[in-house]
C-alpha positions as CSV (number, residue, x, y, z in Angstrom):
1,M,-13.9,-27.3,5.0
2,R,-10.0,-27.1,6.6
3,V,-9.8,-24.8,10.1
4,A,-6.8,-24.3,12.0
5,S,-6.2,-22.8,15.3
6,W,-2.5,-21.1,15.8
7,N,-0.3,-19.2,18.7
8,V,1.1,-16.7,16.1
9,N,3.5,-15.0,18.8
10,S,2.7,-12.0,17.1
11,I,1.2,-11.3,13.9
12,R,2.7,-8.2,12.9
13,S,6.4,-10.4,13.1
14,R,4.8,-13.4,11.3
15,V,2.1,-12.1,8.7
16,G,4.1,-13.3,5.7
17,R,4.6,-17.2,7.2
18,V,1.4,-17.2,8.4
19,V,-0.2,-16.1,5.1
20,D,2.1,-18.2,3.5
21,W,0.9,-21.7,5.3
22,L,-2.5,-21.0,5.2
23,V,-2.4,-20.7,0.9
24,R,0.0,-23.4,0.5
25,E,-1.8,-25.6,3.0
26,D,-5.3,-24.8,1.2
27,V,-6.8,-23.4,4.9
28,D,-10.6,-22.1,4.7
29,V,-10.6,-20.5,8.4
30,V,-7.4,-20.4,11.4
31,A,-7.9,-19.0,14.8
32,M,-5.3,-17.3,15.9
33,Q,-3.7,-16.3,19.5
34,E,-1.0,-13.6,20.7
35,I,-1.6,-11.6,18.0
36,K,-0.1,-9.0,20.1
37,C,-1.8,-5.7,18.1
38,R,-4.2,-3.5,18.4
39,D,-7.1,-3.3,15.9
40,D,-5.3,-1.0,13.7
41,Q,-2.2,-2.5,13.8
42,F,-3.2,-5.9,12.5
43,P,-1.6,-6.7,9.2
44,F,-5.1,-6.8,7.1
45,E,-3.7,-6.1,3.3
46,P,-2.1,-9.6,3.0
47,F,-5.0,-11.5,4.2
48,A,-7.1,-9.7,2.0
49,E,-5.1,-9.7,-0.9
50,A,-5.4,-13.8,-0.5
51,G,-8.7,-13.8,-0.2
52,Y,-9.1,-14.1,3.8
53,E,-11.5,-11.9,5.9
54,V,-10.1,-11.0,9.1
55,V,-11.6,-10.2,12.2
56,L,-10.0,-9.5,16.2
57,H,-9.6,-8.6,19.2
58,G,-6.8,-6.7,20.4
59,L,-6.1,-4.3,22.9
60,N,-2.5,-3.6,23.6
61,Q,0.9,-5.2,22.4
62,W,-0.3,-8.3,24.6
63,N,-2.4,-11.0,24.1
64,G,-5.4,-10.9,21.5
65,V,-7.5,-13.2,19.4
66,A,-8.4,-13.4,15.5
67,F,-10.1,-15.1,12.8
68,A,-8.8,-14.5,9.3
69,S,-11.8,-17.0,6.9
70,R,-12.4,-17.2,3.0
71,M,-15.9,-17.7,3.8
72,P,-18.0,-15.1,5.5
73,I,-18.0,-14.3,9.1
74,T,-21.2,-13.9,11.1
75,D,-22.3,-13.4,14.6
76,V,-19.1,-12.3,16.0
77,A,-18.8,-12.2,20.0
78,V,-15.5,-10.2,22.0
79,G,-15.0,-12.6,24.8
80,F,-17.5,-14.2,26.7
81,D,-20.1,-12.7,29.3
82,S,-18.6,-14.2,32.8
83,A,-14.8,-13.9,31.5
84,P,-13.3,-12.4,34.8
85,G,-10.8,-9.2,34.8
86,F,-6.9,-9.1,35.6
87,G,-4.8,-6.3,36.8
88,K,-5.5,-2.9,38.2
89,A,-9.1,-2.0,38.9
90,D,-10.6,1.2,37.8
91,D,-12.2,3.9,39.9
92,N,-15.6,1.3,40.4
93,G,-13.2,-1.4,41.3
94,T,-13.6,-3.2,38.1
95,L,-11.0,-5.5,36.5
96,P,-9.9,-4.7,33.0
97,R,-11.3,-7.8,30.9
98,E,-8.0,-8.8,28.6
99,A,-8.1,-10.2,24.7
100,R,-8.9,-14.0,25.0
101,A,-11.9,-15.0,23.4
102,L,-13.0,-14.0,20.2
103,G,-16.3,-16.2,18.8
104,V,-17.7,-16.1,15.4
105,T,-20.0,-18.7,13.2
106,I,-18.8,-20.1,9.7
107,N,-20.6,-21.8,7.4
108,G,-22.7,-23.3,10.4
109,V,-20.1,-24.3,12.4
110,R,-19.9,-22.1,15.7
111,L,-16.0,-21.3,17.1
112,W,-14.1,-19.9,19.5
113,S,-10.2,-18.4,19.6
114,L,-9.2,-18.9,23.1
115,Y,-5.5,-18.3,24.7
116,V,-6.2,-19.1,28.1
117,P,-4.7,-17.4,30.7
118,N,-1.0,-18.7,31.4
119,G,-1.2,-18.9,35.6
120,R,2.8,-17.8,36.1
121,E,3.4,-19.4,39.1
122,L,0.9,-21.6,41.5
123,D,1.2,-18.9,44.0
124,D,0.8,-16.0,41.6
125,P,-2.9,-14.2,41.4
126,H,-2.9,-15.3,37.3
127,Y,-3.2,-18.8,38.5
128,P,-6.9,-18.3,40.5
129,Y,-7.8,-16.2,37.7
130,K,-6.6,-18.7,35.0
131,L,-8.9,-21.4,36.7
132,E,-11.6,-18.8,37.0
133,W,-11.5,-17.9,33.2
134,L,-11.4,-21.9,33.0
135,A,-14.5,-22.2,34.8
136,N,-16.7,-19.7,33.9
137,L,-15.5,-20.8,29.9
138,T,-16.6,-24.1,30.7
139,S,-20.4,-22.9,32.5
140,E,-21.0,-21.0,29.8
141,T,-20.3,-23.6,26.6
142,R,-21.8,-25.8,28.5
143,D,-25.1,-23.5,28.9
144,W,-24.7,-23.1,25.0
145,M,-24.7,-26.7,24.0
146,A,-28.1,-27.1,26.2
147,A,-29.4,-24.5,24.1
148,H,-28.3,-25.4,21.4
149,A,-28.4,-28.7,21.1
150,G,-26.9,-30.6,18.2
151,D,-25.3,-28.1,16.8
152,P,-21.3,-27.6,16.0
153,I,-19.4,-26.2,18.5
154,A,-15.2,-25.8,18.8
155,L,-13.3,-24.8,21.5
156,M,-9.6,-23.8,19.5
157,G,-6.3,-21.9,20.9
158,D,-3.4,-21.9,23.0
159,F,-4.8,-23.8,26.6
160,N,-1.5,-23.6,28.3
161,I,-2.7,-27.0,30.2
162,A,-0.8,-30.3,29.7
163,P,-3.7,-32.2,30.7
164,L,-1.6,-35.5,30.5
165,D,2.0,-36.4,31.4
166,I,2.9,-37.3,28.1
167,D,2.1,-33.8,27.1
168,V,5.7,-32.5,28.3
169,W,8.7,-34.0,27.4
170,D,10.0,-35.2,31.1
171,I,6.9,-34.6,33.9
172,A,9.6,-34.7,36.4
173,A,11.0,-31.3,35.2
174,F,7.3,-29.7,35.8
175,E,7.2,-30.5,39.3
176,G,5.8,-27.9,41.2
177,K,4.8,-25.6,38.1
178,T,1.8,-24.6,36.1
179,H,0.5,-25.9,32.9
180,V,0.3,-29.7,35.1
181,S,-0.9,-29.2,38.1
182,A,-4.0,-30.9,39.1
183,P,-6.3,-28.2,39.1
184,E,-5.7,-26.7,36.0
185,R,-5.8,-30.3,34.4
186,D,-9.1,-31.0,36.6
187,A,-10.3,-27.6,34.6
188,F,-9.3,-29.2,31.0
189,A,-11.4,-32.5,32.1
190,A,-14.2,-30.2,32.6
191,F,-14.7,-29.4,29.3
192,E,-14.5,-33.0,28.5
193,A,-16.8,-34.0,30.9
194,A,-19.1,-31.3,29.4
195,G,-19.2,-33.2,26.3
196,L,-16.3,-31.6,24.3
197,V,-14.0,-33.6,22.8
198,D,-10.2,-33.7,21.7
199,A,-10.6,-33.8,18.2
200,L,-6.8,-35.3,17.3
201,R,-6.3,-36.8,20.5
202,T,-9.0,-39.1,19.7
203,R,-7.8,-39.4,16.3
204,G,-4.2,-40.3,17.3
205,V,-2.5,-37.7,16.5
206,E,0.8,-37.9,18.6
207,G,3.1,-34.7,19.0
208,Y,3.9,-31.4,21.0
209,T,2.6,-28.0,19.8
210,Y,5.5,-25.8,22.0
211,W,8.6,-25.7,21.8
212,D,10.3,-22.7,24.0
213,Y,12.7,-20.8,21.9
214,Q,15.5,-21.4,24.7
215,Q,18.2,-24.5,24.9
216,L,17.4,-25.8,22.3
217,R,13.8,-27.0,23.1
218,F,12.7,-27.5,19.5
219,P,16.0,-30.0,18.1
220,R,16.1,-31.6,21.1
221,N,11.9,-32.2,21.0
222,E,11.2,-31.0,24.9
223,G,8.0,-29.9,23.5
224,M,4.5,-29.7,25.2
225,R,1.2,-30.0,24.1
226,I,-0.7,-27.3,25.2
227,D,-2.8,-26.3,22.1
228,F,-6.4,-27.8,21.3
229,I,-9.2,-28.0,19.2
230,L,-11.9,-29.5,21.8
231,G,-15.6,-30.0,19.8
232,S,-18.7,-31.2,20.5
233,A,-20.2,-34.3,19.4
234,S,-21.9,-32.7,16.7
235,F,-18.4,-30.8,15.4
236,D,-16.7,-34.1,16.0
237,E,-18.6,-35.8,13.4
238,L,-17.9,-33.6,10.8
239,V,-14.0,-34.3,11.6
240,T,-12.6,-36.4,8.4
241,S,-8.6,-35.7,9.5
242,A,-6.6,-34.1,11.9
243,H,-3.3,-33.4,12.6
244,I,-0.4,-31.0,13.7
245,D,1.8,-29.1,11.5
246,R,5.0,-29.9,13.5
247,N,7.3,-27.9,10.5
248,E,5.8,-24.9,11.1
249,R,8.3,-24.8,14.1
250,K,11.4,-25.4,11.4
251,G,13.0,-22.3,9.2
252,D,13.2,-18.4,9.7
253,A,11.9,-16.8,12.9
254,P,8.6,-19.3,13.5
255,S,6.8,-18.8,16.1
256,D,6.8,-21.1,19.4
257,H,3.8,-22.7,18.4
258,V,2.5,-24.5,15.5
259,P,-0.8,-24.7,14.2
260,V,-3.0,-27.8,14.7
261,V,-5.3,-28.9,11.8
262,V,-9.0,-29.9,11.2
263,D,-10.7,-30.7,8.3
264,L,-14.4,-30.8,8.2
265,A,-17.1,-32.4,5.8
266,V,-18.5,-29.5,5.4
267,D,-19.0,-27.7,2.3
268,A,-16.5,-24.3,1.8
269,A,-19.0,-22.2,-0.2
270,G,-21.3,-22.3,2.6
271,D,-25.0,-22.7,3.1
272,D,-27.8,-19.9,3.0
273,D,-29.5,-21.5,5.8
274,D,-27.4,-20.7,8.2
275,R,-28.8,-19.8,11.6
276,P,-27.3,-17.6,14.1
277,M,-25.5,-18.9,17.3
278,F,-23.8,-17.2,20.3
279,L,-22.4,-18.5,23.4
């Protein structure tokens, strides 16, 4: 079973490119981030024609996460219970939750599509929101793994964190900025401490996953590695290969991110004995 994660940076702008890639690369499941649309705006038809079922969580023209799968999707969870809100509070003082997390079970594997808050600037309110969001997700993931010991789970998506200095083209250019700050890197390390494994880095996969559109960042290879597939030990045992599809940053109107891909030793035909699993 081939599983991928891709920040598509507006699915309506890139649906043709995304579906073409899914078919050409024989991808069974893709987790998408930054779809930037509501349910009623999503271009379902091209996916359906290619044999993919789609579930999504999109509220407006910002953020948004989705899955497209050639196999049945079950146990859909929109967001996670302790996810903090951000923005203007309602009359009850409740902050609205953004469309940043979507969980599904496919072929016995629990998968999450995640678009972690950006953080913006170190002194911006979005930064502590980002850290709280990450901490709460880590806590819920740890609890789920304890309750479902041995069951495979993967957190996939745009983490908006470069956990190592080699994950940016020039660490000096990021001094005093988000994505590389110690609290953010500590938050990423907390996932690993909880028992999740970077499915690509542990297999020696090198390279960036994001290049800004400005200042010729891609031709100069001035990128960042901020998109990841973090899996439990039982998920990692299923991984037979992994890669970053750098070529998807080339060509006409690409996303500023590229897909990260793993192949799993799981029969893509499915298993009638799959058990419901929740985070």
